[in-house]
Structures are given as structure tokens and as C-alpha cells.
C-alpha positions in Angstrom: 17.3 87.5 67.2 16.7 83.8 67.7 13.1 82.8 68.3 14.1 81.1 71.5 15.8 84.1 73.1 12.8 86.2 74.0 12.4 87.8 77.4 8.7 87.1 77.6 6.1 85.4 75.4 4.2 87.7 73.0 0.8 86.7 74.4 1.4 88.7 77.5 1.3 91.8 75.4 -2.0 91.0 73.6 -4.5 93.6 74.6 -8.2 93.2 75.2 -11.1 95.7 74.8 -12.1 97.7 77.9 -15.4 95.8 78.5 -13.8 92.3 77.8 -11.0 93.1 80.2 -13.5 93.9 83.0 -15.7 90.8 82.3 -12.7 88.6 82.9 -12.9 89.3 86.6 -16.3 87.7 86.9 -15.2 84.3 85.4 -15.2 81.3 87.8 -11.4 80.8 87.4 -10.8 84.4 88.6 -13.3 84.2 91.5 -11.6 81.1 92.7 -8.3 82.9 92.8 -9.9 85.5 95.2 -10.5 82.8 97.9 -7.2 80.9 97.2 -5.4 84.2 97.4 -6.9 84.8 100.8 -5.5 81.4 101.9 -2.1 82.4 100.6 -2.0 85.9 102.2 -3.1 84.9 105.7 0.0 82.9 107.0 2.5 85.3 105.4 1.3 88.2 107.6 1.2 86.1 110.7 4.7 84.8 110.5 6.2 88.1 109.3 4.4 91.5 109.8 2.0 90.7 112.7 4.6 88.6 114.4 7.2 91.4 114.3 4.7 93.7 116.0 3.9 91.0 118.6 7.6 90.4 119.2 8.4 94.1 119.6 5.6 94.6 122.0 6.9 91.6 124.0 10.2 93.5 124.3 12.3 91.5 121.8 15.2 93.6 120.5 15.1 95.0 116.9 18.2 93.2 115.9 16.6 89.9 117.0 13.4 90.7 115.1 15.5 91.4 112.0 17.2 88.0 112.2 13.9 86.3 112.9 12.6 87.7 109.6 14.8 85.0 108.0 11.8 82.7 108.6 10.6 84.1 105.3 13.6 82.5 103.6 11.4 79.4 103.4 9.6 81.3 100.6 13.0 82.1 99.0 14.2 78.5 98.8 10.9 76.8 97.9 12.2 76.0 94.4 14.2 73.2 96.2 11.2 71.1 96.8 9.0 72.5 94.0 9.9 69.5 91.8 8.3 67.2 94.4 5.1 69.3 94.4 5.2 69.3 90.6 5.6 65.5 90.2 5.2 63.5 93.4 1.8 61.9 94.2 0.6 61.9 97.8 -0.8 58.5 98.9 -4.6 58.6 99.1 -4.9 62.4 98.8 -3.8 62.6 95.2 -6.2 59.8 94.1 -9.0 61.7 95.9 -8.3 65.3 95.0 -5.7 65.2 92.1 -2.1 66.4 92.2 -2.5 70.1 92.6 -5.4 70.1 95.2 -3.8 67.3 97.3 -0.7 69.4 97.8 -2.8 72.4 98.5 -4.7 70.6 101.2 -1.6 69.1 102.8 0.1 72.6 102.9 -2.9 74.2 104.4 -3.1 71.6 107.2 0.6 72.3 108.0 -0.2 76.0 108.2 -3.0 75.4 110.7 -0.8 73.4 113.0 1.9 76.0 112.9 -0.5 78.9 113.7 -2.0 76.9 116.6 1.5 76.4 118.0 2.3 80.1 117.7 -1.0 80.9 119.5 0.0 78.9 122.6 3.7 80.0 122.7 4.9 82.9 124.8 7.9 84.5 122.9 9.2 86.1 126.2 10.0 82.6 127.6 9.9 80.3 124.6 11.3 82.2 121.7 12.9 79.1 120.1 9.5 77.3 120.1 7.9 80.3 118.5 10.5 80.2 115.8 9.9 76.5 115.2 6.2 76.9 114.8 6.7 80.0 112.6 9.0 78.0 110.4 6.3 75.2 110.2 3.7 77.7 109.1 6.1 79.4 106.7 7.1 76.0 105.2 3.4 75.1 104.7 2.7 78.5 103.3 5.6 78.3 100.8 4.4 74.8 99.7 0.9 76.2 99.3 2.3 78.9 97.1 4.1 76.4 94.8 0.9 74.4 94.2 -1.3 77.5 94.0 0.9 79.3 91.4 0.8 76.2 89.3 -2.9 75.8 89.7 -3.4 79.5 88.6 -1.2 79.1 85.6 -2.8 75.9 84.5 -6.4 77.1 84.8 -6.2 80.3 82.7 -5.0 81.2 79.3 -2.2 83.8 78.9 -4.5 86.8 78.3 -6.3 86.2 81.6 -3.2 85.8 83.7 -3.0 89.5 84.6 -6.7 89.5 85.7 -6.3 86.3 87.6 -3.2 87.7 89.3 -5.2 90.8 90.2 -7.9 88.6 91.8 -5.2 86.6 93.6 -3.7 89.8 94.9 -7.1 91.0 96.0 -7.7 87.9 98.0 -4.2 88.0 99.3 -4.6 91.6 100.4 -8.0 91.0 102.0 -6.3 88.2 104.0 -3.6 90.8 105.0 -6.3 93.0 106.3 -7.6 90.2 108.4 -4.2 88.8 109.5 -2.9 92.3 110.1 -5.7 94.6 111.3 -7.9 91.7 112.3 -5.2 90.1 114.4 -4.3 93.4 116.1 -7.9 94.2 116.7 -8.6 90.8 118.2 -5.5 91.1 120.4 -6.6 94.5 121.6 -10.1 93.2 122.3 -8.6 90.2 124.2 -6.5 92.3 126.6 -7.4 92.3 130.2 -8.2 95.8 131.5 -5.7 97.3 133.9 -2.7 95.3 132.7 -0.1 97.2 130.8 2.3 95.9 128.2 2.3 92.5 126.4 -0.5 90.1 127.2 0.0 86.5 126.0 -3.6 85.5 126.5 -4.7 88.2 124.0 -2.3 87.1 121.3 -3.3 83.4 121.9 -6.9 84.3 121.3 -6.0 86.3 118.1 -3.8 83.5 116.6 -6.4 80.8 117.3 -9.0 82.8 115.4 -6.5 83.2 112.5 -6.0 79.4 112.4 -9.7 78.9 112.1 -10.0 81.2 109.1 -7.7 79.1 107.1 -10.9 77.1 106.5 -11.7 79.5 103.7 -8.8 78.1 101.6 -9.5 74.5 102.6 -13.1 74.7 101.6 -12.2 76.3 98.2 -9.7 73.5 97.5 -12.3 70.9 98.2 -14.9 72.4 95.9 -12.6 73.5 93.0 -11.9 71.4 89.9 -8.5 69.8 89.3 -6.8 71.3 86.2 -6.0 68.9 83.4 -2.3 68.1 83.0 -0.2 67.1 80.0 0.3 63.4 79.7 3.4 62.3 81.8 4.5 58.7 81.3 5.5 56.7 84.4 9.1 57.2 85.5 11.1 53.9 85.2 13.8 54.9 87.8 14.7 57.5 90.4 17.4 58.8 88.0 14.9 59.3 85.3 12.5 61.0 87.7 15.2 63.4 88.9 16.1 64.2 85.3 12.4 65.0 84.4 11.3 66.6 87.6 14.4 68.6 88.7 16.8 69.1 85.8 14.4 69.5 82.9 12.4 72.5 84.2 15.6 74.5 84.7 17.2 73.3 81.5 14.0 74.3 79.6 14.1 77.9 80.9 17.8 78.4 80.0 17.3 76.7 76.6 14.5 79.1 75.7 16.1 82.3 76.9 19.8 81.5 76.7 22.0 84.4 77.7 19.0 86.5 78.4 18.1 84.1 81.2 20.8 85.6 83.5 19.4 89.1 83.1 15.8 88.0 83.6 16.8 86.1 86.8 18.7 89.2 88.0 15.6 91.4 87.5 13.4 88.9 89.3 15.9 88.7 92.2 16.0 92.5 92.9 12.6 93.8 91.7 11.0 94.0 95.1 14.2 94.6 97.1 13.5 98.2 98.2 10.1 97.6 99.8 10.8 94.1 101.1 13.9 95.2 103.0 12.1 98.3 104.3 9.1 96.2 105.3 11.0 94.1 107.9 11.3 97.2 110.1 7.9 98.7 109.4 6.0 97.3 112.3 8.8 97.9 114.9 8.9 101.5 113.5 5.2 101.9 114.2 5.6 100.6 117.7 8.6 102.9 118.3 6.5 105.8 117.0 4.0 105.1 119.7 1.0 104.3 117.5 -1.6 102.1 119.1 -2.8 98.8 117.9 -6.1 100.3 116.7 -4.3 103.1 114.8 -2.0 100.7 113.1 -4.8 98.3 112.3 -6.9 101.1 110.8 -4.3 102.7 108.7 -1.7 100.1 107.7 -3.7 97.0 107.8 -7.1 98.2 106.5 -6.8 101.4 104.6 -3.4 100.6 103.3 -4.5 97.2 102.0 -7.5 98.7 100.3 -5.1 101.0 98.5 -3.0 98.0 97.6 -6.2 96.3 96.1 -6.8 99.4 94.1 -3.2 99.4 92.8 -3.5 95.7 92.0 -6.6 96.2 89.9 -5.2 99.2 88.2 -2.0 97.3 87.4 -3.8 94.2 86.1 -6.2 96.3 83.9 -3.6 98.6 82.5 -1.2 95.7 81.9 -3.8 94.1 79.6 -4.3 97.4 77.8 -0.7 98.6 77.3 1.6 95.7 78.2 3.5 94.5 81.3 6.9 96.1 80.9 5.7 99.6 81.2 3.9 98.9 84.4 6.9 97.1 85.7 9.0 100.2 85.2 6.4 102.5 86.8 6.0 100.1 89.8 9.7 100.0 90.4 10.0 103.8 90.4 7.1 104.3 92.7 8.1 101.4 95.1 11.6 103.0 95.7 10.3 106.6 95.9 7.7 105.9 98.5 10.4 104.7 100.9 11.5 108.3 101.0 8.1 109.2 102.4 8.8 106.9 105.4 12.1 108.7 105.9 10.1 111.9 106.1 7.6 110.4 108.6 10.5 109.3 110.8 11.7 112.9 111.2 8.6 114.1 112.9 9.2 114.9 116.6 8.2 112.1 118.9 6.1 114.5 121.0 3.8 115.1 118.0 2.7 111.5 118.0 -0.7 110.7 119.5 -0.5 109.5 123.0 -2.0 106.1 123.8 -4.2 107.7 126.4 -5.6 110.1 123.9 -6.3 107.4 121.3 -8.0 105.2 123.9 -10.1 108.1 125.1 -11.4 109.0 121.6 -10.6 107.5 118.2 -11.6 110.7 116.5 -9.2 112.8 118.6 -6.4 110.5 117.7 -6.8 111.7 114.1 -5.6 115.2 115.2 -2.0 113.9 115.6 0.3 115.1 112.8 2.1 111.8 112.8 -1.2 109.9 112.3 -2.2 112.1 109.4 1.3 111.7 107.9 1.0 107.9 108.3 -2.2 107.9 106.3 -0.6 109.8 103.4 2.6 107.7 103.4 0.8 104.3 103.6 -1.6 105.4 100.8 1.2 106.1 98.4 3.3 103.1 99.4 0.5 100.5 99.1 -0.9 101.9 95.9 2.5 101.6 94.3 3.1 98.1 95.7 -0.2 96.8 94.5 0.3 98.1 91.0 3.8 96.7 90.8 2.8 93.3 92.2 0.0 92.4 89.8 2.2 93.3 86.8 5.1 91.4 88.2 3.1 88.2 88.8 1.7 88.4 85.3 5.3 88.8 83.9 6.6 85.8 86.0 3.6 83.7 84.7 4.5 84.5 81.1 8.0 83.1 81.6 6.8 79.6 82.5 6.3 76.5 80.4 3.1 74.7 81.4 4.9 71.4 81.4 7.0 72.6 84.4 4.7 75.4 85.7 5.1 74.7 89.5 8.8 74.2 89.4 9.6 77.2 87.1 7.3 79.6 88.9 8.6 78.5 92.3 12.1 79.3 91.0 11.0 82.8 90.0 9.0 83.6 93.1 11.7 82.2 95.3 14.4 84.4 93.7 12.1 87.4 94.2 12.2 86.8 98.0 15.6 85.2 98.6 18.0 88.2 98.3 15.7 90.8 99.8 14.8 88.7 102.8 18.4 87.8 103.5 19.4 91.5 103.4 16.3 92.3 105.4 17.6 90.1 108.3 20.2 92.8 109.0 17.7 95.6 109.0 17.5 95.7 112.8 21.2 96.1 113.1 21.1 98.9 110.4 18.4 100.8 112.3 20.3 100.5 115.5 23.4 101.9 113.8 22.1 104.7 111.6 18.5 105.3 112.7 15.2 105.0 110.9 15.6 108.0 108.6 18.9 106.9 107.0 17.7 103.3 106.8 14.6 104.3 104.8 16.7 106.4 102.4 19.1 103.5 101.9 16.3 101.1 101.0 15.1 103.6 98.4 18.5 103.6 96.8 18.4 99.8 96.6 15.7 100.2 93.9 17.9 102.1 91.5 19.6 99.1 89.8 16.1 97.6 89.2 15.3 100.4 86.8 18.4 99.6 84.7 17.6 95.9 84.6 14.0 96.6 83.4 15.3 98.8 80.7 17.7 96.1 79.5 15.1 93.3 79.5 12.6 95.5 77.8 15.0 96.2 74.9 15.3 92.5 74.3 11.6 91.9 74.2 10.3 91.2 70.7 6.7 90.2 70.3 7.2 89.1 66.7 10.0 86.7 67.6 8.2 85.6 70.8 5.3 84.1 68.9 7.1 80.8 68.6 7.8 80.5 72.3 6.2 77.5 74.1 2.7 78.2 75.3 2.6 78.7 79.1 -1.1 78.2 79.7 -4.2 76.3 78.8 -7.8 77.3 79.3 -10.2 74.9 81.0 -13.4 76.9 81.2 
């Protein structure tokens, strides 16, 4: 096999001792990723998961909610403007903060504006305006992801990427607790007593608080160091700039992996398909199962995210010990299998669900409902599997990049991860209306079967010995 045809650089398979692997989490570069991960996870929930719950409570049809999930396609096409983030200097900001941090700050400001707009918009009467502000927040969030992924790759050596990915995922999931459970809790606390149904004032209060907490990421950007970049000579013309910023990153990837590049990209495109497609209808499912805001906040947005954190740390630690590909396979199996648990949960009779009156009377009595107990079990398994798969997958994607084009190449990979699943997910509301929740969850589990075949094929091509000559994808700065 040619030395340029490897599926992943060998360094990703280098293992560390148990104590050294644990100490990595306390390094400054890893701790920074905790706070920056929080900044990345906050807008994603507010324009997808929490928004879908809000829309369903406002009486928006499931089919419409499904189509509105296409807002997330901003994450799937971010590679289109990734070359700009990789190469373009922002007047004044770049001179003050550096290339990576200036783009991070600009993206975070865009997110804040989008969230404030969503706070003041009533989806019952101004659904189009809600979509516009959601798109603004999603576009800012996707741009932040481009710069943040490049920042992470450029500030840690290859052996630390799994740990940094785990810390990133931890901050990301903490933000999901806040943007999920926190947003629901704030909305519930902001409701006016005696008024049933959707209350715009409560959701306005919730989203405004969410916008304020984006300050965590903004402050982290301002106090973090700018990573060193390889010397890049001035571009003499627009044509030369396009060649270097747009064409070269993609040509570099295909030159290094050749025919294997197609299989690698196919794996990236479908790895998360089963849980992403299912996730579009998760919140409408909870509403239709008659769970209260407090129940959903407690189980799916707090307890479930804690389980995801546990899975992320386990995935990152085990990946450093035994290698990424084994964890990728395990994560793919578990992610598909746990969708079958949602199918089981959907078969429980509606009358067994806890009534809203009972839950409001006593939070402890609400735990007696069989549906509620089943929800705890299903969410535990689903989020543990998702966290394990995510940390290993991020480390694998990081290993594929060349530091010279880190932002553009990683944006390509992470975009492909979202593009196909989110497009299919847009039809999920129609699917549920046609076949019901049970058959829908079973179908999403079956979507994960081709992933197992692709992982097996890519793993067969992986050769650490031949990968040793692959271009280094990271540099250490601390």
C-alpha cells in the first residue's frame, strides 16, 4: 500500500499510560475547550431541540417542525465558507485578536443577535421571522464551529486530540443541559399562573437569558492565546487566493487518501444518521407523550446529558488506550440499537403517562408513571452511546486533517456528517404522520446498518506502519 493511501494517521493510534491519559484533561488547552465547547453547544440546542419543543407547544404541525429542522443544514454546508474563515482577515478584529479568535468573536456576536430575535418573535403569528432569526443564529453557530475546530486542532498535538475532544464534548453537553433543561425550566418559571398552553412571554424570558450566557464563550475567546500558524505568503491575486484557500485543501485530502477518500467521506456522511434523523422528532414525541416541561428538563436535558458526558469521557479515554476504530464500531452499533428502545417506549399506552396535574402536584409522585421510568432508562442508554461515539468520531475526523488547511478540511468533514442526516430528518414529521412513532424509530435504527459495513472497510485499509509518513495534522503550543 502506498504511504499516501492511509485512512488515518498512525499517531491517532498511539496509546498513553493510564495516569498520563488522565493528566491530559487538566492541561490549559483542554480546560479551554471545556468553555469553548459550551459556547458551541448552546446555540445548537436553541435552534433545534428546544425550538422544536417550543414550536410543538405553540401548536405548529409535526410536518412543519420537520421541515424547519432544515435550519440545521447551515451546519451541513459550512464547508462552503470555511475557506474564508481559514484565510480571510477581518478588518481591525484580526489585527487585535488574530485570525482564529477574530472569527470566533464575530460568529458569537451573530449568535447573540439571532437568539435575541428569536426571544421576541411569536411563532404563532410570525413563523417566518422566527425562521430568519434561527437561520442567523445557526449561521453564526456554524461559523463558530469552523473556527473553533481549527483552533482545537492547532493547539494540541495528535495524542491529545481525543482528550481535547472529550473536554469539548463535555462543555458542549453542559451547554445542552443549560440550553435544554435550563431553557425549559426558565420558560416554566416564566409562565403566568392560570393561563393554559403556549405563553410567549415565558419563552421570551428564557431565550433572552440564553443569549446572555453566550458571554461564557466570548470571555474565553478574549482571554485565550492565538495559536501559531504556518507561514503563508501574501496572495498576489484573487485567482491565486482561490487556488490556495479553496482548491488546495480539498486537493490535499484526495491526494493523500486517493481512492480511499471516497469511502472515508461516505463513512463520515452516514456515521450519525440513525440518531440525527431520530432526534428531529424526539421533542415532539415527548410533547405528544404528555410529559411536562419539568419532566423533560430533568430526564432528557439534565440526566441524559450527564450520561452523554460519561460516554464522552469513556470514549476519549478508551480511544487513547485501544485506538479509535474499535470505539467507532461500538458507538455505531449502540447508536442504532438504542433507537429500538424509543420504539418500545412509544408502545406504552397513553393512559400510563403521568398527567400534568399529578406532576405539578408532586414531582416525586410523577416518578411513579411507567412512561417516566421507561424514559429514564431509554435516555440513559441513548445518551451514553451517543457520547461514546461522538468523542471517538471527533478524534477520528481530527486525525484526517492537514494543519495547513485545518479549518477548511475539518469543516468539510463535520459538514458532511450533518448534511445527509439533516436533509432526511426534514421529512421525519411526514414519516411520523404516515407510519407512527414506533415504526419511525425502528426505521431510523435500520439506517445505522450500512455504517457498520463502512467502518469495517475503512478499518481494513488502516495501516499504522504506512501511515507514519502522513503529513502531521497538529502542533503543540504548550
